[in-house]
Backbone bond lengths (Angstrom), bond angles and torsions (degrees), N, CA, C in turn:
res aa  C-N    CA-C-N  psi(-1)  N-CA   C-N-CA  omega(-1)  CA-C   N-CA-C  phi
1 M - - - 1.461 - - 1.511 111.75 -
2 S 1.282 114.16 -39.72 1.472 117.03 -179.65 1.513 111.51 -63.82
3 L 1.384 116.61 -35.79 1.470 119.82 178.98 1.510 111.13 -65.56
4 V 1.318 117.25 -40.77 1.456 121.62 179.17 1.514 110.33 -66.01
5 T 1.291 115.31 -40.37 1.467 119.09 -179.39 1.514 111.26 -63.78
6 E 1.312 116.17 -42.42 1.463 120.03 179.95 1.531 110.85 -65.48
7 T 1.330 115.65 -40.27 1.466 119.07 179.95 1.515 110.68 -63.83
8 T 1.307 117.51 -42.00 1.452 121.42 178.20 1.511 111.68 -63.14
9 A 1.271 115.85 -38.68 1.468 119.76 179.46 1.508 111.85 -64.62
10 V 1.309 115.54 -39.54 1.462 119.04 178.06 1.512 111.22 -66.98
11 A 1.336 116.20 -40.44 1.455 120.02 -179.35 1.511 111.58 -65.67
12 D 1.341 117.18 -33.89 1.451 120.35 -177.66 1.516 113.12 -85.60
13 A 1.324 116.24 -7.51 1.461 118.42 -177.26 1.516 110.34 -69.01
14 P 1.313 118.67 141.96 1.477 120.78 -179.81 1.515 111.55 -66.57
15 S 1.330 115.85 146.00 1.468 120.47 179.79 1.511 109.75 -71.24
16 P 1.326 117.10 147.42 1.465 119.55 178.11 1.518 110.03 -65.45
17 P 1.298 116.96 144.17 1.474 119.73 -178.79 1.513 111.44 -64.12
18 L 1.355 115.54 145.91 1.460 120.57 177.42 1.507 109.42 -72.08
19 P 1.336 117.10 148.52 1.464 119.25 179.27 1.513 110.55 -63.74
20 S 1.313 115.92 134.98 1.458 121.26 179.71 1.502 110.17 -104.73
21 R 1.349 115.60 165.96 1.454 121.78 -179.84 1.523 109.07 -70.00
22 S 1.284 116.24 126.81 1.459 120.67 178.84 1.509 109.92 -72.69
23 A 1.317 115.59 157.19 1.456 120.41 -175.45 1.511 112.18 -64.29
24 G 1.325 117.00 -35.70 1.468 118.85 -176.89 1.501 114.56 -98.45
25 S 1.331 118.93 8.01 1.466 121.56 -176.91 1.515 109.63 -108.32
26 G 1.322 116.64 139.97 1.454 121.47 178.31 1.503 113.35 -93.75
27 A 1.352 118.48 -3.55 1.457 121.64 -177.81 1.514 110.34 -74.77
28 A 1.306 115.99 140.07 1.462 120.80 -179.31 1.507 110.05 -77.97
29 A 1.301 117.31 142.69 1.455 122.46 175.52 1.515 109.57 -70.03
30 P 1.362 117.26 153.96 1.471 119.11 -177.43 1.518 113.21 -56.64
31 E 1.363 117.03 -35.45 1.452 117.98 -177.41 1.522 112.60 -71.40
32 D 1.345 118.75 -14.29 1.449 121.77 179.63 1.519 112.71 -83.16
33 R 1.305 117.50 -16.67 1.458 121.82 -176.31 1.523 109.22 -93.74
34 V 1.287 116.07 96.98 1.461 122.29 -177.50 1.523 108.54 -118.40
35 T 1.313 116.86 126.22 1.445 122.59 177.12 1.520 109.39 -109.59
36 V 1.302 116.42 120.92 1.462 122.19 -179.53 1.521 108.28 -106.63
37 I 1.327 117.31 122.09 1.456 123.45 -179.77 1.518 108.68 -108.72
38 G 1.300 116.57 123.75 1.450 120.73 -179.85 1.508 110.64 -152.04
39 P 1.326 118.03 173.06 1.472 120.56 179.51 1.517 111.02 -65.65
40 K 1.324 115.81 139.40 1.459 121.82 -179.60 1.522 110.08 -89.28
41 S 1.300 115.06 145.51 1.456 120.01 174.29 1.525 109.09 -73.15
42 P 1.339 118.00 144.38 1.472 119.27 176.82 1.518 112.83 -58.17
43 W 1.347 116.74 -25.79 1.459 119.64 -179.03 1.513 111.97 -81.34
44 A 1.336 117.26 -7.57 1.466 119.53 179.95 1.521 111.99 -65.94
45 I 1.328 117.82 -17.38 1.455 120.47 -178.78 1.528 111.12 -66.30
46 F 1.323 117.11 -21.84 1.460 119.77 179.17 1.524 112.12 -79.83
47 D 1.332 117.18 -10.57 1.461 121.13 173.45 1.521 107.52 -90.89
48 L 1.323 116.70 103.17 1.460 121.98 -171.92 1.524 113.26 -89.14
49 R 1.331 117.60 11.90 1.459 118.95 179.73 1.524 111.70 -64.86
50 E 1.337 116.99 -37.06 1.459 119.40 179.07 1.525 110.79 -67.98
51 V 1.327 116.69 -36.45 1.461 119.82 175.94 1.523 110.19 -61.85
52 W 1.330 116.77 -39.96 1.461 120.44 178.78 1.530 110.80 -64.58
53 Q 1.326 117.71 -35.50 1.457 120.47 178.11 1.528 111.92 -65.16
54 Y 1.329 116.41 -27.13 1.466 121.79 179.16 1.530 111.53 -101.59
55 R 1.320 117.23 27.19 1.469 120.50 -176.43 1.527 111.92 -64.01
56 D 1.326 117.49 -29.44 1.466 119.29 177.68 1.529 110.70 -64.68
57 L 1.328 116.21 -40.59 1.464 119.77 176.26 1.522 110.44 -65.51
58 L 1.320 117.31 -39.44 1.467 121.41 178.09 1.525 110.92 -58.02
59 L 1.317 117.30 -47.24 1.463 121.20 -179.79 1.524 111.31 -68.48
60 A 1.336 116.86 -36.62 1.464 119.88 179.27 1.526 111.53 -65.49
61 L 1.335 117.16 -41.64 1.460 120.09 178.23 1.523 111.58 -66.53
62 A 1.333 116.49 -39.84 1.462 119.75 178.19 1.524 110.85 -63.85
63 E 1.322 117.13 -41.56 1.467 120.48 178.55 1.517 111.27 -65.22
64 R 1.338 116.48 -40.56 1.465 119.89 178.57 1.519 111.51 -62.89
65 D 1.329 117.13 -44.87 1.463 120.66 -179.37 1.521 111.31 -63.91
66 T 1.317 116.78 -38.18 1.465 120.35 179.92 1.525 110.84 -65.14
67 K 1.330 116.72 -40.67 1.461 119.88 -178.96 1.524 112.22 -71.82
68 L 1.337 116.25 -37.25 1.458 119.92 -175.52 1.522 113.26 -80.20
69 R 1.308 117.44 -20.38 1.458 119.53 -171.35 1.527 111.73 -62.63
70 Y 1.308 117.15 -42.95 1.462 120.24 -175.17 1.528 112.44 -116.18
71 R 1.353 117.13 15.93 1.465 118.82 -175.81 1.521 111.42 -64.31
72 Q 1.309 118.68 -41.35 1.456 122.00 -174.89 1.525 111.99 -106.38
73 T 1.326 117.17 34.27 1.462 121.91 174.93 1.520 109.58 -114.35
74 A 1.324 115.61 148.26 1.463 119.84 -177.16 1.526 111.94 -69.71
75 L 1.334 116.86 -36.68 1.460 120.29 -176.39 1.525 112.95 -95.75
76 G 1.322 117.78 -13.77 1.448 120.64 175.78 1.522 112.47 61.89
77 P 1.346 116.99 -137.01 1.474 120.90 -176.63 1.521 114.40 -63.82
78 I 1.329 117.58 -10.62 1.461 119.76 179.00 1.532 111.01 -61.25
79 W 1.339 116.02 -24.33 1.464 119.14 178.57 1.522 111.85 -61.56
80 V 1.332 117.05 -26.83 1.467 119.76 177.51 1.522 110.31 -61.46
81 L 1.327 117.59 -33.55 1.455 121.95 178.28 1.522 112.12 -84.53
82 L 1.326 115.99 -37.29 1.462 119.50 -173.95 1.532 112.34 -70.72
83 Q 1.313 117.75 -36.68 1.466 119.99 -175.33 1.524 112.98 -59.72
84 P 1.341 120.62 -52.26 1.469 118.11 178.02 1.513 113.13 -68.80
85 L 1.342 117.28 -30.55 1.460 119.58 179.14 1.528 111.21 -67.00
86 I 1.330 116.38 -43.62 1.466 119.97 179.50 1.527 110.36 -65.21
87 A 1.344 116.53 -44.42 1.469 119.69 179.26 1.522 111.12 -61.11
88 S 1.323 117.18 -41.81 1.469 120.60 179.83 1.516 110.98 -65.99
89 G 1.336 116.79 -38.47 1.460 119.79 177.67 1.517 112.16 -63.70
90 V 1.332 116.89 -40.46 1.468 120.39 178.65 1.519 110.69 -64.13
91 F 1.334 117.02 -45.16 1.468 120.23 178.94 1.524 111.33 -63.95
92 A 1.321 116.56 -38.67 1.466 119.41 -179.64 1.522 111.30 -63.72
93 V 1.336 116.86 -36.84 1.466 120.35 179.62 1.531 110.73 -74.61
94 V 1.348 116.82 -46.84 1.462 120.57 -174.67 1.522 111.38 -68.15
95 F 1.334 116.39 -50.51 1.460 119.44 -174.56 1.528 113.15 -92.15
96 G 1.335 116.70 -31.32 1.452 118.75 -178.36 1.519 113.75 -83.79
97 K 1.350 116.24 -42.58 1.461 120.20 -176.47 1.523 112.70 -92.87
98 I 1.322 116.17 -47.76 1.472 119.72 -175.13 1.529 111.17 -80.56
99 A 1.344 116.78 -52.50 1.463 119.97 -178.49 1.528 112.60 -79.28
100 K 1.333 117.47 -11.77 1.472 122.59 177.25 1.530 112.74 60.49
101 L 1.340 116.71 35.47 1.457 119.50 174.44 1.527 109.31 -79.76
102 S 1.302 115.54 148.95 1.460 120.60 -176.23 1.526 110.28 -103.70
103 S 1.327 115.37 145.46 1.458 121.74 173.87 1.519 111.27 -115.93
104 G 1.334 116.87 19.57 1.459 121.63 179.75 1.519 111.86 69.03
105 S 1.306 115.30 -134.99 1.463 120.55 179.93 1.520 112.76 -86.57
106 I 1.325 116.77 2.86 1.466 121.04 179.57 1.528 108.76 -92.75
107 P 1.331 118.88 131.32 1.477 119.42 173.85 1.523 110.63 -55.83
108 Y 1.332 116.20 133.96 1.459 118.77 -172.80 1.525 111.79 -61.84
109 F 1.317 117.28 -34.04 1.466 119.93 179.02 1.524 110.08 -61.24
110 L 1.327 116.87 -44.13 1.460 120.52 -179.92 1.526 111.10 -69.24
111 F 1.335 115.89 -37.57 1.467 121.02 176.53 1.528 110.35 -59.00
112 A 1.336 116.70 -44.91 1.462 120.86 179.53 1.523 111.78 -72.04
113 Y 1.326 117.13 -31.64 1.465 119.90 -179.07 1.523 111.30 -63.08
114 V 1.331 117.36 -41.52 1.461 120.33 179.66 1.529 110.06 -65.06
115 G 1.347 117.39 -40.61 1.456 119.57 176.29 1.519 112.04 -63.36
116 A 1.348 116.13 -41.09 1.465 119.78 178.69 1.518 111.49 -67.38
117 L 1.328 117.39 -30.90 1.458 120.94 178.03 1.529 110.80 -62.56
118 G 1.337 116.18 -46.45 1.457 119.12 177.78 1.519 112.61 -66.57
119 W 1.338 116.34 -42.67 1.464 119.94 -179.81 1.525 110.68 -62.83
120 N 1.340 118.16 -41.21 1.457 120.65 179.81 1.525 111.48 -64.78
121 A 1.342 117.47 -35.42 1.465 119.48 176.78 1.523 110.86 -60.09
122 F 1.325 116.57 -39.47 1.467 121.06 177.31 1.516 111.67 -73.46
123 Q 1.326 117.06 -49.61 1.460 121.01 -173.51 1.525 112.24 -66.38
124 V 1.333 117.53 -44.58 1.466 120.26 -178.80 1.525 110.40 -63.67
125 T 1.333 116.94 -43.06 1.457 120.15 177.96 1.521 111.39 -61.93
126 L 1.330 116.63 -42.91 1.459 121.24 179.41 1.523 111.41 -63.54
127 N 1.319 117.63 -50.91 1.465 121.12 -175.65 1.522 112.17 -63.06
128 R 1.321 116.49 -44.97 1.464 118.83 -175.70 1.522 112.20 -73.34
129 S 1.322 117.15 -39.07 1.463 118.68 -179.83 1.522 111.82 -70.81
130 S 1.322 117.81 -36.87 1.468 120.15 -178.91 1.524 112.06 -69.35
131 G 1.318 117.83 -32.46 1.464 120.40 -179.08 1.507 114.57 -94.17
132 S 1.332 118.16 2.62 1.462 120.64 -174.38 1.523 112.71 -67.88
133 L 1.325 118.46 -34.72 1.459 120.69 -178.93 1.522 111.44 -71.13
134 V 1.328 116.50 -47.99 1.462 120.37 -177.81 1.529 110.80 -65.75
135 S 1.323 117.57 -39.67 1.461 119.89 -178.86 1.525 112.49 -71.68
136 N 1.314 118.01 -16.30 1.471 121.84 176.88 1.520 110.50 -116.87
137 A 1.322 116.41 38.07 1.469 120.83 -176.86 1.522 112.01 -60.27
138 H 1.338 118.01 -34.28 1.459 120.57 -178.85 1.522 111.66 -64.94
139 L 1.315 117.58 -32.17 1.462 120.65 177.32 1.528 111.18 -76.81
140 V 1.331 115.88 -42.32 1.463 120.17 -177.97 1.524 111.28 -62.00
141 A 1.339 116.99 -36.98 1.456 120.89 -174.94 1.528 113.49 -80.83
142 K 1.339 118.14 -19.44 1.458 119.32 -170.84 1.520 114.96 -119.02
143 V 1.309 118.63 -25.45 1.459 121.44 -171.76 1.517 109.21 -124.38
144 Y 1.345 115.74 140.08 1.462 118.37 175.68 1.530 110.71 -89.35
145 F 1.293 115.06 133.86 1.457 124.03 170.36 1.522 105.90 -167.56
146 P 1.309 119.33 161.56 1.464 119.53 177.35 1.527 110.48 -61.19
147 R 1.309 117.47 119.05 1.469 120.48 -175.32 1.524 112.23 -63.27
148 L 1.327 116.51 -22.03 1.460 119.93 177.94 1.526 111.70 -63.82
149 I 1.338 116.32 -17.29 1.467 120.63 177.42 1.525 110.62 -58.42
150 L 1.322 117.52 -38.06 1.466 120.98 -174.04 1.527 112.42 -65.40
151 P 1.340 120.44 -54.30 1.472 117.99 177.67 1.526 113.02 -66.02
152 L 1.330 118.08 -32.76 1.463 119.54 178.95 1.524 112.01 -67.26
153 S 1.327 116.89 -32.82 1.467 119.13 -179.96 1.524 111.95 -65.48
154 T 1.331 117.36 -25.20 1.456 119.80 179.03 1.524 112.09 -72.51
155 L 1.327 117.50 -20.50 1.461 119.78 -179.86 1.525 111.41 -66.57
156 L 1.315 116.61 -33.63 1.457 119.38 -177.92 1.524 111.26 -67.65
157 T 1.329 116.82 -40.04 1.457 119.23 177.40 1.521 111.41 -69.04
158 A 1.335 116.66 -35.13 1.464 119.72 176.55 1.521 110.99 -65.45
159 L 1.324 117.48 -35.92 1.460 120.66 178.17 1.523 111.80 -65.07
160 I 1.321 116.94 -34.25 1.463 120.27 177.60 1.529 109.83 -64.27
161 D 1.326 116.68 -44.90 1.463 120.46 178.20 1.527 110.98 -61.77
162 L 1.333 116.42 -41.26 1.456 119.83 179.85 1.526 111.37 -65.11
163 G 1.313 116.64 -37.81 1.457 119.69 178.25 1.518 112.12 -61.55
164 V 1.329 116.27 -41.42 1.469 120.19 177.71 1.526 110.36 -65.93
165 S 1.327 117.40 -42.56 1.468 120.87 -179.94 1.522 111.64 -65.02
166 L 1.321 117.46 -36.53 1.465 120.33 178.05 1.523 111.05 -68.44
167 G 1.324 116.53 -36.44 1.459 118.96 175.65 1.513 111.87 -62.82
168 L 1.340 116.67 -40.24 1.460 120.27 176.84 1.520 111.03 -67.34
169 L 1.333 117.39 -35.41 1.465 120.64 176.89 1.524 111.10 -60.88
170 A 1.315 117.56 -42.19 1.471 120.81 178.59 1.526 110.72 -60.47
171 I 1.322 116.65 -40.00 1.469 120.21 178.73 1.524 110.49 -65.82
172 L 1.335 117.21 -43.04 1.461 120.59 179.83 1.522 111.77 -64.24
173 L 1.325 117.44 -37.03 1.461 120.26 177.88 1.531 110.92 -65.18
174 L 1.304 116.55 -39.65 1.461 120.00 178.82 1.526 111.01 -67.37
175 V 1.319 116.67 -43.39 1.466 120.82 -178.35 1.526 110.69 -63.71
176 N 1.338 117.53 -37.37 1.463 121.46 -177.74 1.528 113.07 -93.25
177 H 1.328 116.90 8.06 1.473 122.56 175.57 1.533 112.26 58.38
178 I 1.328 115.60 39.99 1.462 121.03 174.79 1.527 107.74 -89.74
179 P 1.334 119.20 123.88 1.468 120.52 -177.13 1.533 112.03 -67.36
180 F 1.329 114.84 147.90 1.456 121.24 176.80 1.524 108.51 -86.89
181 G 1.328 116.81 115.58 1.462 120.81 -179.59 1.513 112.30 -103.81
182 T 1.312 115.75 173.65 1.464 120.61 179.09 1.527 112.13 -68.85
183 G 1.328 116.55 -18.09 1.463 119.37 178.34 1.516 113.07 -63.56
184 L 1.334 116.72 -19.96 1.469 119.50 178.39 1.517 111.93 -61.40
185 L 1.331 116.96 -23.16 1.462 119.91 179.08 1.520 112.33 -66.77
186 L 1.326 116.75 -19.15 1.473 120.43 179.91 1.524 112.87 -88.27
187 I 1.325 117.87 -5.12 1.470 119.98 -178.84 1.529 111.67 -56.79
188 P 1.351 120.34 -45.16 1.479 118.30 177.85 1.523 113.47 -58.58
189 V 1.338 117.32 -32.26 1.468 119.96 179.64 1.528 110.18 -66.39
190 W 1.344 115.68 -46.41 1.468 119.10 179.42 1.527 110.96 -62.74
191 L 1.327 117.32 -44.19 1.459 120.06 -178.97 1.525 111.10 -65.65
192 L 1.331 116.99 -34.47 1.463 119.62 176.57 1.522 110.97 -63.59
193 L 1.334 117.09 -39.84 1.461 119.97 178.12 1.530 111.26 -68.09
194 F 1.340 116.96 -39.55 1.468 119.80 175.47 1.527 110.40 -57.31
195 M 1.331 116.79 -47.12 1.457 120.95 -176.85 1.529 111.38 -71.90
196 T 1.328 117.58 -33.16 1.461 120.52 176.59 1.526 110.53 -62.66
197 L 1.328 115.88 -45.82 1.461 120.23 178.20 1.518 110.93 -64.84
198 G 1.332 117.45 -43.05 1.457 120.64 179.12 1.517 112.57 -63.85
199 L 1.337 117.58 -39.81 1.458 120.45 178.38 1.516 111.04 -67.36
200 G 1.335 117.34 -39.68 1.456 119.83 178.87 1.516 112.20 -61.57
201 V 1.326 116.74 -47.76 1.473 119.78 177.88 1.523 110.34 -65.98
202 G 1.340 117.21 -37.06 1.465 120.55 179.61 1.520 112.55 -64.84
203 L 1.331 117.89 -36.57 1.462 120.15 176.87 1.524 111.24 -66.58
204 I 1.324 116.10 -36.32 1.472 119.51 178.84 1.525 110.68 -67.55
205 T 1.316 117.06 -53.38 1.469 119.95 -178.04 1.523 111.51 -68.56
206 G 1.344 117.29 -35.10 1.459 119.53 178.94 1.515 112.14 -65.84
207 S 1.339 117.37 -37.97 1.465 120.29 177.20 1.514 111.47 -63.73
208 L 1.334 116.28 -39.67 1.465 120.21 -179.87 1.520 112.05 -76.85
209 M 1.337 117.02 -29.91 1.456 121.17 -176.66 1.523 112.05 -67.09
210 V 1.330 117.96 -24.73 1.464 120.30 177.97 1.523 110.65 -60.16
211 T 1.329 116.83 -37.99 1.462 121.47 179.75 1.524 112.23 -94.19
212 Y 1.322 116.57 -39.58 1.467 121.05 -176.25 1.528 108.49 -117.98
213 R 1.324 116.46 97.07 1.464 120.56 -174.59 1.524 112.36 -69.50
214 D 1.328 117.96 -20.54 1.452 118.93 179.86 1.528 112.10 -72.16
215 I 1.342 117.81 -6.74 1.458 120.52 173.74 1.525 110.24 -59.72
216 G 1.317 116.13 -33.73 1.458 119.82 178.88 1.519 112.55 -63.86
217 Q 1.329 116.93 -37.87 1.456 120.39 178.29 1.531 110.89 -69.48
218 I 1.316 115.95 -42.22 1.468 119.67 178.30 1.518 110.72 -63.72
219 Q 1.321 115.86 -39.72 1.465 120.29 -179.75 1.523 111.43 -61.52
220 G 1.326 116.83 -40.87 1.463 119.70 179.17 1.520 112.48 -61.19
221 V 1.334 116.46 -40.86 1.471 120.23 179.24 1.527 110.65 -66.85
222 L 1.335 116.23 -43.26 1.463 119.86 -178.83 1.525 111.99 -66.24
223 I 1.319 116.96 -32.94 1.466 119.82 178.08 1.525 110.15 -66.86
224 Q 1.325 117.18 -41.48 1.462 120.14 177.66 1.521 111.13 -62.60
225 F 1.320 116.53 -40.97 1.460 119.89 177.19 1.523 111.05 -67.47
226 G 1.339 115.74 -42.47 1.456 119.78 -178.34 1.512 113.61 -64.11
227 Q 1.310 117.44 -27.71 1.461 119.91 179.56 1.527 111.49 -64.47
228 Y 1.330 117.10 -31.51 1.463 120.20 179.56 1.531 111.66 -95.76
229 A 1.335 117.46 -8.07 1.458 121.15 171.46 1.523 110.84 -95.13
230 T 1.321 115.69 9.52 1.463 123.55 178.59 1.525 107.51 -126.41
231 P 1.317 119.18 136.84 1.471 120.83 -176.88 1.525 112.96 -73.28
232 V 1.329 116.11 64.41 1.465 120.46 179.51 1.523 110.61 -76.33
233 G 1.332 116.87 -49.84 1.462 120.62 -176.81 1.510 114.04 -106.51
234 F 1.341 117.60 12.96 1.463 120.63 -178.32 1.524 108.05 -156.24
235 S 1.314 116.63 169.84 1.463 120.95 174.12 1.517 108.86 -98.64
236 V 1.317 116.73 148.37 1.462 121.57 -177.36 1.523 110.56 -62.79
237 A 1.325 117.31 -42.45 1.464 120.72 -176.66 1.525 110.99 -59.68
238 Q 1.325 117.48 -42.60 1.457 120.03 -177.44 1.510 112.53 -71.92
239 I 1.322 117.76 -38.34 1.456 119.28 -177.46 1.524 110.92 -71.36
240 L 1.345 117.63 -31.64 1.459 120.14 179.32 1.518 111.92 -73.51
241 E 1.330 116.76 -23.05 1.458 119.19 176.39 1.519 112.20 -68.05
242 R 1.318 117.27 -22.74 1.465 121.28 -176.13 1.515 113.04 -107.71
243 T 1.323 117.29 -2.21 1.462 120.06 179.67 1.522 109.15 -127.64
244 S 1.310 115.40 173.49 1.459 121.28 179.43 1.528 110.41 -69.40
245 Q 1.311 116.07 148.14 1.454 121.31 -179.74 1.537 112.54 -67.38
246 K 1.331 116.62 -14.24 1.461 118.06 179.22 1.521 111.69 -67.35
247 F 1.353 117.39 -18.80 1.452 120.45 177.52 1.523 111.74 -80.75
248 A 1.313 117.13 -7.82 1.462 119.91 -178.23 1.522 111.46 -62.87
249 I 1.339 117.72 -29.73 1.450 120.68 -178.40 1.520 110.92 -63.18
250 L 1.339 117.94 -32.14 1.466 120.95 179.72 1.519 111.18 -62.07
251 F 1.323 116.64 -38.12 1.456 120.36 -179.37 1.524 111.58 -84.21
252 T 1.335 117.28 -29.88 1.456 120.68 -177.74 1.517 112.06 -68.19
253 I 1.335 117.30 -40.92 1.463 120.31 -177.01 1.525 112.09 -87.43
254 N 1.318 117.99 -7.12 1.460 122.01 -178.23 1.525 109.39 -86.30
255 P 1.333 119.32 110.81 1.469 119.68 -179.48 1.514 113.19 -64.20
256 L 1.330 117.80 -24.69 1.460 120.55 178.79 1.523 111.96 -64.52
257 T 1.321 117.64 -25.77 1.459 121.23 178.43 1.525 110.73 -57.83
258 Y 1.309 116.30 -49.27 1.469 120.59 -176.62 1.530 111.11 -73.19
259 L 1.325 116.75 -31.24 1.459 119.12 178.59 1.529 111.41 -68.57
260 I 1.342 116.79 -40.73 1.463 119.61 179.08 1.525 110.57 -69.49
261 E 1.328 117.15 -40.28 1.461 119.26 176.69 1.528 111.10 -62.71
262 G 1.327 116.78 -38.78 1.451 119.92 177.39 1.515 112.55 -66.85
263 L 1.337 116.79 -38.74 1.459 120.60 178.16 1.528 111.07 -65.21
264 R 1.324 116.93 -42.11 1.462 119.95 178.37 1.539 110.83 -64.33
265 W 1.314 116.95 -40.21 1.455 119.41 178.88 1.529 111.08 -64.19
266 S 1.337 117.48 -37.22 1.460 120.57 178.77 1.521 111.40 -65.45
267 V 1.326 116.74 -33.92 1.466 120.20 -177.91 1.523 111.68 -82.87
268 F 1.338 116.69 -45.32 1.467 120.16 -171.87 1.525 113.91 -104.23
269 G 1.323 118.19 -11.42 1.461 119.94 -177.09 1.517 111.11 68.14
270 N 1.321 116.84 -139.87 1.459 121.49 -178.31 1.522 113.00 -71.87
271 L 1.345 117.52 -9.66 1.467 119.65 176.72 1.527 111.76 -64.52
272 S 1.345 116.35 -23.64 1.467 120.22 -178.30 1.522 112.92 -87.80
273 G 1.338 117.83 0.01 1.461 120.27 178.65 1.505 114.17 110.52
274 G 1.318 118.86 9.71 1.457 120.99 177.40 1.510 113.07 103.31
275 A 1.329 115.13 171.72 1.459 121.49 -177.40 1.521 111.04 -70.70
276 P 1.320 118.10 150.30 1.469 120.75 178.33 1.520 110.82 -71.19
277 S 1.306 115.84 164.89 1.465 121.68 179.49 1.526 110.58 -64.93
278 P 1.348 118.14 126.23 1.471 119.27 177.11 1.531 112.65 -58.22
279 A 1.342 116.16 -38.05 1.457 118.54 178.11 1.526 111.21 -64.90
280 G 1.347 116.52 -38.73 1.457 120.10 178.08 1.514 112.02 -65.84
281 V 1.333 117.01 -40.92 1.464 120.62 178.49 1.523 110.84 -64.97
282 A 1.342 116.86 -42.00 1.467 120.59 177.97 1.529 110.63 -62.72
283 Y 1.336 116.23 -40.31 1.467 120.38 177.53 1.528 110.76 -62.92
284 A 1.338 117.12 -44.30 1.464 120.81 -178.69 1.531 111.02 -64.89
285 A 1.337 116.67 -41.36 1.464 119.99 179.47 1.529 110.73 -65.93
286 A 1.340 116.80 -42.70 1.464 120.25 -179.96 1.525 111.21 -64.84
287 M 1.331 117.34 -41.84 1.458 120.46 179.46 1.523 111.09 -65.31
288 S 1.319 117.67 -38.80 1.467 121.09 179.21 1.521 110.72 -61.35
289 V 1.330 116.62 -45.45 1.466 120.52 -179.17 1.524 111.14 -69.10
290 L 1.335 117.22 -41.82 1.465 120.26 -179.38 1.524 111.47 -65.02
291 I 1.326 117.03 -41.05 1.469 119.76 179.23 1.524 110.48 -66.79
292 L 1.332 117.37 -38.26 1.464 119.88 175.93 1.530 110.50 -63.79
293 F 1.329 117.32 -42.40 1.464 121.67 178.56 1.529 110.49 -61.06
294 F 1.333 116.70 -46.70 1.461 120.40 179.42 1.525 110.82 -64.52
295 G 1.347 117.02 -40.33 1.456 120.27 178.98 1.512 112.62 -62.57
296 M 1.339 117.21 -41.35 1.460 119.80 178.66 1.527 111.12 -68.32
297 A 1.332 117.24 -37.09 1.466 119.96 178.14 1.530 110.74 -64.55
298 L 1.326 117.70 -44.42 1.465 121.07 178.05 1.523 110.74 -65.35
299 F 1.315 117.01 -41.81 1.460 121.47 178.54 1.524 110.22 -60.49
300 G 1.342 117.43 -43.46 1.459 120.56 179.03 1.515 113.00 -65.46
301 R 1.333 117.23 -35.10 1.457 120.10 179.47 1.529 111.74 -70.65
302 E 1.338 116.69 -37.76 1.457 120.94 -176.62 1.524 112.77 -87.90
303 E 1.321 118.13 -10.28 1.466 121.01 -172.10 1.522 112.76 -58.97
304 R 1.323 117.99 -38.75 1.466 121.35 -176.80 1.530 111.63 -66.12
305 R 1.340 118.53 -16.50 1.471 121.61 -178.65 1.508 112.68 -96.50
306 F 1.326 118.25 -11.77 1.457 121.16 -171.76 1.543 112.15 -57.36
307 A 1.330 117.00 -48.13 1.466 120.51 -175.96 1.520 112.28 -66.28
308 D 1.335 117.57 -25.11 1.463 120.67 -177.29 1.513 113.08 -83.32
309 V 1.320 117.83 -31.83 1.464 119.79 -171.48 1.523 113.60 -112.94
310 I 1.327 119.07 -7.87 1.469 119.51 -171.67 1.530 112.74 -70.81
């Protein structure tokens, strides 16, 4: 009986008070730290504060991708230089030598190189951001973090490639005695629009690719077609002189057309045929922002399903 009585007394005894925050301490008491986990709104993706909190992970993923990209290649980072050079050489032969298109007083190789520079800014951003979720499926399925970190981390590696290509552009301008004009200051603006458009399309295709992997195959075909529906290795005015006017719609609705023309004007000035249409530039900028907005909205809506279906 005495044992039962003692046990009852212990059970009825009041619990000791929880430690409270001391007057001179700034540390929060354990009861003040409450974490509430619930479903996120699709519009929460536009609040980038959580992405900023995971900035260390963003930088770590970007560093990992940069190191792994050329680790098992014979030429390593030299491919960053060879890719635009090879593309420019092909365009110079096809359009400059075979098709006999003129680039005015600008060497055709350099004319095509600037177009390839803008196209690569778009294409590299699109390809890497769209495949970032599938290539990191093990992280998406097991660890929580803002999924937007993955496509954003690819932008840093793309910027490194662009920096190398811009350095080579400066050398080519010096070798070909092309004067440096004030329009060069607008190059970052054009490249930002290229990458904005590429990221927007990449978020759309990347969100769909988690469920439908054949989106990647379709994307590759469309990119090849889009390269020739964009004035990368030629000027729009010259190509329309040799083809039917019904093809003009392909270049008119393509925002990349105005971005490449603007980039060429910034590099060559009036040697490239004059400044691009202000209305065309405004259209290209608006489309880039709208596509990015739509891509982020779709990404936010599909984000809650990524871990289940990837």
